[in-house]
Biopython code that builds the backbone (N, CA, C, O; Angstrom):
import numpy as np
from Bio.PDB.StructureBuilder import StructureBuilder

atoms = [
    (1, "MET", "N", (-10.394, 6.840, 15.926)),
    (1, "MET", "CA", (-9.990, 5.709, 15.115)),
    (1, "MET", "C", (-8.671, 5.171, 15.646)),
    (1, "MET", "O", (-7.835, 5.938, 16.122)),
    (2, "GLY", "N", (-8.481, 3.872, 15.568)),
    (2, "GLY", "CA", (-7.250, 3.250, 16.021)),
    (2, "GLY", "C", (-6.160, 3.341, 14.978)),
    (2, "GLY", "O", (-6.323, 3.977, 13.937)),
    (3, "THR", "N", (-5.054, 2.699, 15.269)),
    (3, "THR", "CA", (-3.939, 2.663, 14.335)),
    (3, "THR", "C", (-4.329, 1.858, 13.105)),
    (3, "THR", "O", (-4.992, 0.825, 13.204)),
    (4, "ILE", "N", (-3.910, 2.344, 11.955)),
    (4, "ILE", "CA", (-4.198, 1.661, 10.703)),
    (4, "ILE", "C", (-2.943, 0.911, 10.275)),
    (4, "ILE", "O", (-1.901, 1.513, 10.013)),
    (5, "ASN", "N", (-3.061, -0.411, 10.211)),
    (5, "ASN", "CA", (-1.936, -1.261, 9.811)),
    (5, "ASN", "C", (-1.999, -1.538, 8.322)),
    (5, "ASN", "O", (-3.070, -1.797, 7.773)),
    (6, "LEU", "N", (-0.848, -1.482, 7.671)),
    (6, "LEU", "CA", (-0.760, -1.751, 6.245)),
    (6, "LEU", "C", (-0.179, -3.133, 6.003)),
    (6, "LEU", "O", (0.678, -3.602, 6.751)),
    (7, "THR", "N", (-0.654, -3.773, 4.956)),
    (7, "THR", "CA", (-0.062, -5.022, 4.494)),
    (7, "THR", "C", (0.130, -4.881, 2.990)),
    (7, "THR", "O", (-0.603, -4.153, 2.321)),
    (8, "CYS", "N", (1.119, -5.581, 2.477)),
    (8, "CYS", "CA", (1.357, -5.502, 1.041)),
    (8, "CYS", "C", (1.790, -6.853, 0.509)),
    (8, "CYS", "O", (2.396, -7.663, 1.211)),
    (9, "THR", "N", (1.457, -7.070, -0.762)),
    (9, "THR", "CA", (1.764, -8.317, -1.434)),
    (9, "THR", "C", (2.270, -7.997, -2.836)),
    (9, "THR", "O", (1.692, -7.161, -3.530)),
    (10, "VAL", "N", (3.332, -8.648, -3.248)),
    (10, "VAL", "CA", (3.841, -8.476, -4.608)),
    (10, "VAL", "C", (2.996, -9.325, -5.550)),
    (10, "VAL", "O", (2.783, -10.513, -5.308)),
    (11, "VAL", "N", (2.517, -8.706, -6.624)),
    (11, "VAL", "CA", (1.723, -9.405, -7.628)),
    (11, "VAL", "C", (2.300, -9.118, -9.012)),
    (11, "VAL", "O", (2.960, -8.101, -9.224)),
    (12, "THR", "N", (2.045, -10.021, -9.938)),
    (12, "THR", "CA", (2.534, -9.814, -11.303)),
    (12, "THR", "C", (1.419, -9.567, -12.294)),
    (12, "THR", "O", (1.689, -9.209, -13.440)),
    (13, "ASP", "N", (0.168, -9.748, -11.887)),
    (13, "ASP", "CA", (-0.957, -9.539, -12.787)),
    (13, "ASP", "C", (-2.084, -8.801, -12.076)),
    (13, "ASP", "O", (-3.110, -9.405, -11.763)),
    (14, "PRO", "N", (-1.913, -7.502, -11.814)),
    (14, "PRO", "CA", (-2.943, -6.757, -11.079)),
    (14, "PRO", "C", (-4.273, -6.688, -11.816)),
    (14, "PRO", "O", (-5.307, -6.468, -11.184)),
    (15, "ASP", "N", (-4.278, -6.869, -13.138)),
    (15, "ASP", "CA", (-5.523, -6.802, -13.897)),
    (15, "ASP", "C", (-6.440, -7.981, -13.620)),
    (15, "ASP", "O", (-7.615, -7.953, -13.986)),
    (16, "SER", "N", (-5.914, -9.018, -12.976)),
    (16, "SER", "CA", (-6.742, -10.193, -12.695)),
    (16, "SER", "C", (-7.679, -9.971, -11.503)),
    (16, "SER", "O", (-8.569, -10.787, -11.264)),
    (17, "PHE", "N", (-7.495, -8.892, -10.763)),
    (17, "PHE", "CA", (-8.352, -8.598, -9.621)),
    (17, "PHE", "C", (-9.502, -7.714, -10.065)),
    (17, "PHE", "O", (-9.322, -6.829, -10.902)),
    (18, "VAL", "N", (-10.680, -7.948, -9.511)),
    (18, "VAL", "CA", (-11.858, -7.217, -9.940)),
    (18, "VAL", "C", (-12.170, -6.031, -9.035)),
    (18, "VAL", "O", (-12.558, -4.972, -9.528)),
    (19, "ALA", "N", (-12.014, -6.179, -7.759)),
    (19, "ALA", "CA", (-12.359, -5.119, -6.805)),
    (19, "ALA", "C", (-11.314, -4.007, -6.836)),
    (19, "ALA", "O", (-10.201, -4.202, -7.325)),
    (20, "PHE", "N", (-11.680, -2.851, -6.313)),
    (20, "PHE", "CA", (-10.741, -1.737, -6.220)),
    (20, "PHE", "C", (-9.607, -2.112, -5.281)),
    (20, "PHE", "O", (-9.839, -2.532, -4.147)),
    (21, "GLN", "N", (-8.400, -1.959, -5.753)),
    (21, "GLN", "CA", (-7.209, -2.218, -4.949)),
    (21, "GLN", "C", (-6.222, -1.080, -5.184)),
    (21, "GLN", "O", (-6.273, -0.409, -6.215)),
    (22, "TYR", "N", (-5.342, -0.871, -4.244)),
    (22, "TYR", "CA", (-4.314, 0.157, -4.372)),
    (22, "TYR", "C", (-3.019, -0.539, -4.771)),
    (22, "TYR", "O", (-2.542, -1.430, -4.067)),
    (23, "TYR", "N", (-2.454, -0.132, -5.898)),
    (23, "TYR", "CA", (-1.230, -0.739, -6.408)),
    (23, "TYR", "C", (-0.118, 0.283, -6.533)),
    (23, "TYR", "O", (-0.363, 1.459, -6.805)),
    (24, "VAL", "N", (1.097, -0.174, -6.333)),
    (24, "VAL", "CA", (2.289, 0.619, -6.612)),
    (24, "VAL", "C", (3.057, -0.167, -7.665)),
    (24, "VAL", "O", (3.406, -1.327, -7.446)),
    (25, "LYS", "N", (3.321, 0.457, -8.799)),
    (25, "LYS", "CA", (4.039, -0.216, -9.874)),
    (25, "LYS", "C", (5.544, -0.133, -9.636)),
    (25, "LYS", "O", (6.032, 0.754, -8.936)),
    (26, "ALA", "N", (6.263, -1.078, -10.234)),
    (26, "ALA", "CA", (7.728, -1.069, -10.157)),
    (26, "ALA", "C", (8.232, 0.289, -10.642)),
    (26, "ALA", "O", (7.777, 0.805, -11.663)),
    (27, "GLY", "N", (9.169, 0.852, -9.903)),
    (27, "GLY", "CA", (9.714, 2.162, -10.260)),
    (27, "GLY", "C", (8.992, 3.329, -9.604)),
    (27, "GLY", "O", (9.463, 4.464, -9.676)),
    (28, "GLU", "N", (7.851, 3.067, -8.964)),
    (28, "GLU", "CA", (7.106, 4.115, -8.270)),
    (28, "GLU", "C", (7.374, 4.035, -6.768)),
    (28, "GLU", "O", (7.856, 3.024, -6.258)),
    (29, "VAL", "N", (7.056, 5.110, -6.085)),
    (29, "VAL", "CA", (7.231, 5.201, -4.633)),
    (29, "VAL", "C", (5.861, 5.091, -3.979)),
    (29, "VAL", "O", (4.891, 5.661, -4.478)),
    (30, "PHE", "N", (5.772, 4.365, -2.867)),
    (30, "PHE", "CA", (4.514, 4.319, -2.122)),
    (30, "PHE", "C", (4.317, 5.667, -1.437)),
    (30, "PHE", "O", (5.154, 6.101, -0.645)),
    (31, "ASP", "N", (3.209, 6.321, -1.750)),
    (31, "ASP", "CA", (2.874, 7.628, -1.192)),
    (31, "ASP", "C", (1.770, 7.432, -0.153)),
    (31, "ASP", "O", (0.608, 7.220, -0.500)),
    (32, "ALA", "N", (2.148, 7.505, 1.121)),
    (32, "ALA", "CA", (1.202, 7.258, 2.210)),
    (32, "ALA", "C", (0.048, 8.258, 2.201)),
    (32, "ALA", "O", (-1.084, 7.896, 2.522)),
    (33, "LYS", "N", (0.322, 9.503, 1.839)),
    (33, "LYS", "CA", (-0.733, 10.518, 1.806)),
    (33, "LYS", "C", (-1.749, 10.193, 0.712)),
    (33, "LYS", "O", (-2.956, 10.314, 0.923)),
    (34, "ALA", "N", (-1.256, 9.782, -0.455)),
    (34, "ALA", "CA", (-2.160, 9.416, -1.547)),
    (34, "ALA", "C", (-2.992, 8.192, -1.171)),
    (34, "ALA", "O", (-4.179, 8.116, -1.490)),
    (35, "TYR", "N", (-2.357, 7.232, -0.487)),
    (35, "TYR", "CA", (-3.087, 6.040, -0.038)),
    (35, "TYR", "C", (-4.200, 6.449, 0.929)),
    (35, "TYR", "O", (-5.347, 6.027, 0.781)),
    (36, "ALA", "N", (-3.857, 7.262, 1.905)),
    (36, "ALA", "CA", (-4.853, 7.705, 2.886)),
    (36, "ALA", "C", (-5.998, 8.450, 2.196)),
    (36, "ALA", "O", (-7.165, 8.248, 2.535)),
    (37, "ASN", "N", (-5.671, 9.299, 1.241)),
    (37, "ASN", "CA", (-6.709, 10.040, 0.517)),
    (37, "ASN", "C", (-7.608, 9.106, -0.284)),
    (37, "ASN", "O", (-8.819, 9.320, -0.347)),
    (38, "ALA", "N", (-7.033, 8.075, -0.895)),
    (38, "ALA", "CA", (-7.814, 7.138, -1.710)),
    (38, "ALA", "C", (-8.882, 6.426, -0.888)),
    (38, "ALA", "O", (-9.958, 6.108, -1.395)),
    (39, "TYR", "N", (-8.579, 6.178, 0.380)),
    (39, "TYR", "CA", (-9.511, 5.457, 1.251)),
    (39, "TYR", "C", (-10.178, 6.355, 2.293)),
    (39, "TYR", "O", (-10.853, 5.873, 3.203)),
    (40, "LYS", "N", (-9.979, 7.672, 2.146)),
    (40, "LYS", "CA", (-10.560, 8.646, 3.079)),
    (40, "LYS", "C", (-10.139, 8.362, 4.521)),
    (40, "LYS", "O", (-10.960, 8.374, 5.439)),
    (41, "LEU", "N", (-8.830, 8.104, 4.700)),
    (41, "LEU", "CA", (-8.249, 7.850, 6.013)),
    (41, "LEU", "C", (-7.414, 9.041, 6.437)),
    (41, "LEU", "O", (-7.019, 9.862, 5.609)),
    (42, "ASN", "N", (-7.149, 9.132, 7.729)),
    (42, "ASN", "CA", (-6.251, 10.149, 8.244)),
    (42, "ASN", "C", (-4.822, 9.637, 8.100)),
    (42, "ASN", "O", (-4.477, 8.599, 8.664)),
    (43, "ARG", "N", (-3.999, 10.346, 7.359)),
    (43, "ARG", "CA", (-2.614, 9.923, 7.115)),
    (43, "ARG", "C", (-1.877, 9.663, 8.424)),
    (43, "ARG", "O", (-1.067, 8.739, 8.499)),
    (44, "ASN", "N", (-2.141, 10.453, 9.446)),
    (44, "ASN", "CA", (-1.446, 10.327, 10.726)),
    (44, "ASN", "C", (-1.813, 9.048, 11.479)),
    (44, "ASN", "O", (-1.116, 8.661, 12.417)),
    (45, "ASP", "N", (-2.901, 8.391, 11.075)),
    (45, "ASP", "CA", (-3.302, 7.143, 11.722)),
    (45, "ASP", "C", (-2.598, 5.914, 11.143)),
    (45, "ASP", "O", (-2.674, 4.826, 11.713)),
    (46, "LEU", "N", (-1.906, 6.094, 9.999)),
    (46, "LEU", "CA", (-1.186, 4.963, 9.403)),
    (46, "LEU", "C", (0.032, 4.639, 10.259)),
    (46, "LEU", "O", (0.783, 5.538, 10.638)),
    (47, "ASP", "N", (0.229, 3.362, 10.562)),
    (47, "ASP", "CA", (1.367, 2.927, 11.362)),
    (47, "ASP", "C", (2.670, 3.295, 10.636)),
    (47, "ASP", "O", (2.890, 2.890, 9.494)),
    (48, "ALA", "N", (3.518, 4.060, 11.309)),
    (48, "ALA", "CA", (4.750, 4.570, 10.689)),
    (48, "ALA", "C", (5.679, 3.444, 10.248)),
    (48, "ALA", "O", (6.298, 3.536, 9.188)),
    (49, "ASP", "N", (5.785, 2.393, 11.040)),
    (49, "ASP", "CA", (6.640, 1.257, 10.671)),
    (49, "ASP", "C", (6.100, 0.553, 9.428)),
    (49, "ASP", "O", (6.869, 0.125, 8.567)),
    (50, "ASP", "N", (4.775, 0.434, 9.339)),
    (50, "ASP", "CA", (4.159, -0.193, 8.174)),
    (50, "ASP", "C", (4.365, 0.659, 6.918)),
    (50, "ASP", "O", (4.587, 0.124, 5.832)),
    (51, "VAL", "N", (4.290, 1.976, 7.070)),
    (51, "VAL", "CA", (4.524, 2.872, 5.931)),
    (51, "VAL", "C", (5.948, 2.677, 5.419)),
    (51, "VAL", "O", (6.160, 2.542, 4.214)),
    (52, "ARG", "N", (6.924, 2.660, 6.324)),
    (52, "ARG", "CA", (8.326, 2.460, 5.921)),
    (52, "ARG", "C", (8.523, 1.092, 5.264)),
    (52, "ARG", "O", (9.226, 0.981, 4.260)),
    (53, "ALA", "N", (7.911, 0.062, 5.825)),
    (53, "ALA", "CA", (8.039, -1.283, 5.263)),
    (53, "ALA", "C", (7.422, -1.350, 3.860)),
    (53, "ALA", "O", (7.964, -2.008, 2.972)),
    (54, "THR", "N", (6.299, -0.674, 3.668)),
    (54, "THR", "CA", (5.646, -0.651, 2.362)),
    (54, "THR", "C", (6.495, 0.122, 1.362)),
    (54, "THR", "O", (6.616, -0.290, 0.208)),
    (55, "GLN", "N", (7.082, 1.233, 1.786)),
    (55, "GLN", "CA", (7.972, 1.992, 0.914)),
    (55, "GLN", "C", (9.194, 1.160, 0.533)),
    (55, "GLN", "O", (9.630, 1.185, -0.618)),
    (56, "ASP", "N", (9.744, 0.429, 1.491)),
    (56, "ASP", "CA", (10.897, -0.437, 1.209)),
    (56, "ASP", "C", (10.523, -1.543, 0.218)),
    (56, "ASP", "O", (11.278, -1.838, -0.708)),
    (57, "ALA", "N", (9.355, -2.146, 0.422)),
    (57, "ALA", "CA", (8.902, -3.210, -0.477)),
    (57, "ALA", "C", (8.699, -2.669, -1.892)),
    (57, "ALA", "O", (9.039, -3.341, -2.865)),
    (58, "ALA", "N", (8.149, -1.465, -2.013)),
    (58, "ALA", "CA", (7.939, -0.858, -3.334)),
    (58, "ALA", "C", (9.273, -0.604, -4.027)),
    (58, "ALA", "O", (9.386, -0.775, -5.241)),
    (59, "ALA", "N", (10.270, -0.202, -3.269)),
    (59, "ALA", "CA", (11.590, 0.085, -3.837)),
    (59, "ALA", "C", (12.272, -1.175, -4.370)),
    (59, "ALA", "O", (13.159, -1.084, -5.219)),
    (60, "LYS", "N", (11.874, -2.334, -3.886)),
    (60, "LYS", "CA", (12.501, -3.597, -4.284)),
    (60, "LYS", "C", (11.768, -4.307, -5.421)),
    (60, "LYS", "O", (12.171, -5.397, -5.825)),
    (61, "LEU", "N", (10.701, -3.706, -5.940)),
    (61, "LEU", "CA", (9.937, -4.357, -7.000)),
    (61, "LEU", "C", (10.766, -4.506, -8.264)),
    (61, "LEU", "O", (11.540, -3.621, -8.629)),
    (62, "GLY", "N", (10.589, -5.636, -8.919)),
    (62, "GLY", "CA", (11.263, -5.879, -10.182)),
    (62, "GLY", "C", (10.355, -5.537, -11.352)),
    (62, "GLY", "O", (9.178, -5.227, -11.168)),
    (63, "ALA", "N", (10.901, -5.596, -12.537)),
    (63, "ALA", "CA", (10.132, -5.315, -13.749)),
    (63, "ALA", "C", (8.914, -6.230, -13.817)),
    (63, "ALA", "O", (9.023, -7.436, -13.594)),
    (64, "GLY", "N", (7.764, -5.657, -14.125)),
    (64, "GLY", "CA", (6.539, -6.432, -14.249)),
    (64, "GLY", "C", (5.833, -6.722, -12.937)),
    (64, "GLY", "O", (4.779, -7.357, -12.931)),
    (65, "GLU", "N", (6.397, -6.264, -11.823)),
    (65, "GLU", "CA", (5.776, -6.499, -10.521)),
    (65, "GLU", "C", (5.049, -5.252, -10.026)),
    (65, "GLU", "O", (5.421, -4.125, -10.351)),
    (66, "CYS", "N", (4.018, -5.480, -9.244)),
    (66, "CYS", "CA", (3.278, -4.416, -8.572)),
    (66, "CYS", "C", (3.128, -4.798, -7.110)),
    (66, "CYS", "O", (3.173, -5.976, -6.753)),
    (67, "LEU", "N", (2.952, -3.804, -6.285)),
    (67, "LEU", "CA", (2.717, -4.037, -4.868)),
    (67, "LEU", "C", (1.257, -3.720, -4.583)),
    (67, "LEU", "O", (0.816, -2.585, -4.763)),
    (68, "MET", "N", (0.514, -4.718, -4.142)),
    (68, "MET", "CA", (-0.882, -4.516, -3.773)),
    (68, "MET", "C", (-0.903, -4.179, -2.287)),
    (68, "MET", "O", (-0.440, -4.967, -1.462)),
    (69, "VAL", "N", (-1.437, -3.013, -1.949)),
    (69, "VAL", "CA", (-1.438, -2.524, -0.571)),
    (69, "VAL", "C", (-2.863, -2.535, -0.029)),
    (69, "VAL", "O", (-3.803, -2.119, -0.706)),
    (70, "SER", "N", (-3.005, -3.015, 1.194)),
    (70, "SER", "CA", (-4.300, -2.997, 1.874)),
    (70, "SER", "C", (-4.086, -2.597, 3.330)),
    (70, "SER", "O", (-2.953, -2.431, 3.780)),
    (71, "HIS", "N", (-5.176, -2.445, 4.050)),
    (71, "HIS", "CA", (-5.058, -1.997, 5.438)),
    (71, "HIS", "C", (-6.120, -2.641, 6.326)),
    (71, "HIS", "O", (-7.133, -3.161, 5.857)),
    (72, "SER", "N", (-5.846, -2.582, 7.618)),
    (72, "SER", "CA", (-6.819, -2.989, 8.635)),
    (72, "SER", "C", (-6.700, -1.986, 9.779)),
    (72, "SER", "O", (-5.640, -1.401, 10.004)),
    (73, "ILE", "N", (-7.781, -1.805, 10.479)),
    (73, "ILE", "CA", (-7.810, -0.832, 11.571)),
    (73, "ILE", "C", (-7.800, -1.569, 12.901)),
    (73, "ILE", "O", (-8.712, -2.332, 13.218)),
    (74, "ALA", "N", (-6.757, -1.325, 13.662)),
    (74, "ALA", "CA", (-6.623, -1.977, 14.978)),
    (74, "ALA", "C", (-7.541, -1.271, 15.973)),
    (74, "ALA", "O", (-7.697, -0.051, 15.933)),
    (75, "ALA", "N", (-8.131, -2.038, 16.846)),
    (75, "ALA", "CA", (-9.042, -1.469, 17.852)),
    (75, "ALA", "C", (-8.287, -0.743, 18.934)),
    (75, "ALA", "O", (-8.897, -0.205, 19.858)),
]
sb = StructureBuilder()
sb.init_structure("model")
sb.init_model(0)
sb.init_chain("A")
sb.init_seg("    ")
for serial, (resi, resn, name, xyz) in enumerate(atoms, 1):
    if name == "N":
        sb.init_residue(resn, " ", resi, " ")
    sb.init_atom(name, np.array(xyz, "f"), 0.0, 1.0, " ", f" {name:<3s}", serial, name[0])
structure = sb.get_structure()
């Protein structure tokens, strides 16, 4: 498997989405291992810079905000 790139978006109404999504609520820490387990991915394949960027974005969330995290697999 190739490198797994993470992307994240700040949202204020996660309940408006219907499909399964991975969210980090304000005040929580992005846990890369939990994310990998949720999608049956190898934690070591997650891009380290993307993991740090996602953790930083989660740390900056304000009240009422969530971070929606998704991924893509680079060839």
